[in-house]
ZAZA-879557 format. One record per residue (C-alpha): residue in one letter; y, z, x. Coordinates in steps of 0.001 Angstrom, whole numbers, plus 500000, padded with zeros to 6 digits. Each point is the difference from the previous one (the first is absolute). Example, Ala and Ser with C-alpha at 12.3 -4.5 7.8 and 13.67 -1.06 7.14 Angstrom:
BEGIN
<code:A, c2:495500, c3:507800, c1:512300>;
<code:S, c2:503440, c3:499340, c1:501370>;
# end
This chain:
BEGIN
<code:M, c2:324971, c3:326555, c1:478235>;
<code:M, c2:498802, c3:497065, c1:498316>;
<code:K, c2:496673, c3:499804, c1:502133>;
<code:K, c2:499310, c3:503732, c1:498791>;
<code:Y, c2:500305, c3:499025, c1:496134>;
<code:S, c2:498061, c3:496967, c1:500590>;
<code:L, c2:497085, c3:501640, c1:501642>;
<code:F, c2:500376, c3:502736, c1:496883>;
<code:Y, c2:499664, c3:496847, c1:497401>;
<code:I, c2:497149, c3:498497, c1:501611>;
<code:F, c2:497897, c3:503417, c1:500265>;
<code:S, c2:500888, c3:500639, c1:496465>;
<code:I, c2:498270, c3:496462, c1:499147>;
<code:V, c2:497007, c3:500606, c1:502127>;
<code:I, c2:499734, c3:503707, c1:498434>;
<code:G, c2:500314, c3:498550, c1:496472>;
<code:L, c2:497719, c3:496986, c1:500351>;
<code:F, c2:496899, c3:501204, c1:501538>;
<code:I, c2:500296, c3:504103, c1:500359>;
<code:L, c2:501390, c3:500983, c1:496916>;
<code:N, c2:498114, c3:497382, c1:497929>;
<code:G, c2:496364, c3:501592, c1:501605>;
<code:L, c2:501220, c3:503481, c1:499462>;
<code:L, c2:500991, c3:499406, c1:496411>;
<code:T, c2:496792, c3:498608, c1:499166>;
<code:W, c2:497914, c3:502577, c1:501716>;
<code:L, c2:502059, c3:502778, c1:498071>;
<code:N, c2:499101, c3:497967, c1:496774>;
<code:I, c2:503766, c3:499505, c1:499207>;
<code:P, c2:500666, c3:496464, c1:498301>;
<code:M, c2:502496, c3:497913, c1:501562>;
<code:Y, c2:502925, c3:498615, c1:498244>;
<code:D, c2:498332, c3:496785, c1:498713>;
<code:Q, c2:497267, c3:501639, c1:498528>;
<code:L, c2:501991, c3:502865, c1:498548>;
<code:L, c2:502046, c3:497174, c1:498300>;
<code:E, c2:496335, c3:498392, c1:498577>;
<code:M, c2:499204, c3:503642, c1:498884>;
<code:I, c2:503523, c3:500437, c1:498271>;
<code:L, c2:499934, c3:496351, c1:498476>;
<code:G, c2:496880, c3:498750, c1:499463>;
<code:E, c2:498750, c3:496675, c1:501287>;
<code:P, c2:502462, c3:497923, c1:501399>;
<code:N, c2:501281, c3:497583, c1:497650>;
<code:T, c2:503296, c3:498077, c1:499356>;
<code:L, c2:502175, c3:502804, c1:498393>;
<code:N, c2:498313, c3:502384, c1:502345>;
<code:K, c2:501160, c3:498267, c1:503251>;
<code:V, c2:503665, c3:499818, c1:498484>;
<code:I, c2:499826, c3:504180, c1:499661>;
<code:A, c2:498208, c3:500154, c1:503244>;
<code:I, c2:503034, c3:497897, c1:501906>;
<code:T, c2:502691, c3:501835, c1:497907>;
<code:I, c2:498569, c3:503582, c1:500916>;
<code:S, c2:499445, c3:498913, c1:503952>;
<code:G, c2:503510, c3:498500, c1:499857>;
<code:V, c2:501644, c3:503242, c1:498649>;
<code:L, c2:497983, c3:501916, c1:502310>;
<code:I, c2:500984, c3:498241, c1:503317>;
<code:Y, c2:503802, c3:499968, c1:498788>;
<code:W, c2:499540, c3:503517, c1:499781>;
<code:I, c2:498628, c3:500728, c1:503475>;
<code:I, c2:502768, c3:497328, c1:501659>;
<code:K, c2:502840, c3:501597, c1:498049>;
<code:G, c2:498924, c3:503659, c1:501540>;
<code:V, c2:499488, c3:498850, c1:503301>;
<code:P, c2:503658, c3:500159, c1:501003>;
<code:K, c2:500549, c3:503159, c1:498262>;
<code:L, c2:497325, c3:501483, c1:502171>;
<code:K, c2:501626, c3:498692, c1:503133>;
<code:R, c2:503246, c3:501408, c1:499233>;
<code:S, c2:498793, c3:503584, c1:499393>;
<code:N, c2:499040, c3:500227, c1:503482>;
# end
């Protein structure tokens, strides 16, 4: 059971790092760092704090939502 999930995580990382990056670049869709730079402008101390806060909230929502998805199945 654990090996099935570990293979899923490995494939997800490979797809996220290599395939998705190339696909988004090819489709001219901005990545997350480019999107934050477009919204907040040039990086400075205040923008970094805002970007870290936004990223932390986003990661919290993703982690909080994953167990709910597993329970519904």
